[in-house]
C-alpha positions, -999 to 999 in steps of 0.1 A, spaced: -453 -202 -650 -485 -184 -659 -495 -151 -644 -474 -121 -635 -460 -102 -606 -479 -96 -574 -494 -61 -569 -473 -55 -538 -442 -62 -558 -454 -40 -586 -456 -12 -560 -422 -21 -546 -406 -21 -581 -421 14 -589 -408 27 -556 -373 12 -563 -370 26 -598 -388 60 -594 -381 68 -557 -349 50 -550 -366 30 -522 -350 -4 -514 -370 -36 -516 -361 -55 -484 -340 -85 -489 -341 -82 -527 -327 -48 -540 -313 -16 -526 -302 18 -539 -267 17 -524 -248 18 -557 -216 40 -558 -235 67 -576 -272 61 -578 -293 83 -601 -308 113 -583 -329 124 -613 -348 107 -640 -355 125 -673 -388 129 -690 -387 132 -728 -413 139 -755 -417 118 -787 -435 123 -820 -442 85 -822 -438 55 -799 -401 49 -793 -409 12 -790 -398 -14 -766 -363 -16 -781 -359 22 -785 -339 46 -765 -345 82 -755 -335 96 -789 -359 73 -808 -386 96 -823 -377 123 -798 -390 158 -802 -368 181 -823 -385 215 -820 -362 244 -814 -353 248 -777 -364 213 -767 -346 196 -738 -354 166 -716 -366 176 -681 -353 163 -648 -376 148 -622 -363 140 -588 -359 102 -582 -377 105 -548 -412 107 -536 -409 145 -543 -408 136 -580 -432 107 -583 -461 96 -561 -464 58 -561 -497 42 -551 -506 6 -558 -494 -3 -593 -493 34 -606 -470 63 -602 -479 100 -610 -458 131 -614 -460 152 -582 -457 184 -602 -462 194 -638 -431 189 -660 -428 220 -682 -406 216 -713 -388 246 -728 -408 270 -750 -405 262 -787 -383 287 -805 -390 271 -839 -406 241 -855 -441 226 -855 -447 190 -844 -471 169 -824 -459 150 -793 -478 117 -789 -456 98 -765 -435 105 -734 -408 85 -718 -390 84 -684 -353 76 -689 -319 78 -674 -300 106 -691 -304 143 -698 -290 139 -734 -280 111 -757 -292 76 -760 -304 71 -725 -323 40 -714 -361 42 -714 -375 29 -681 -411 36 -690 -429 49 -720 -465 57 -729 -489 77 -750 -498 113 -743 -536 118 -743 -545 142 -756 -514 147 -777 -494 180 -774 -493 203 -804 -461 223 -804 -455 255 -823 -433 285 -818 -441 301 -784 -457 270 -769 -442 254 -738 -455 218 -737 -461 202 -703 -469 169 -687 -495 172 -659 -498 155 -626 -523 133 -643 -494 117 -662 -492 81 -650 -467 52 -651 -482 18 -646 -463 -14 -635 -480 -46 -644 
């Protein structure tokens, strides 16, 4: 079948994944222990479609993935796009120099978590000692 998902379903899917909102008659969030947070990560290169949260992940001193609530308080969904409701500030670099060019939204705070969405950071983030990189509320996730 040619084509793709309908835009209403794109919206429903974003709300299910990022806000934990059920899709009537299709999917719900009633698992025994549904995720309450998703975790934003920074990457020095595209982690790729087959990558995980550790693929090309930032390694500067002090770096850690940052939690975002899996509710409308964490992500605002409108149409086929979602945006962060607040800036995500990563820990201040205590050592190292690197450039973060991609971000990902995944399932775990550490380890090889599953990437749900990934995309380029524009402009990229230059990280050196004393810098606390951040993703702004202009950061978008698109379902298509």
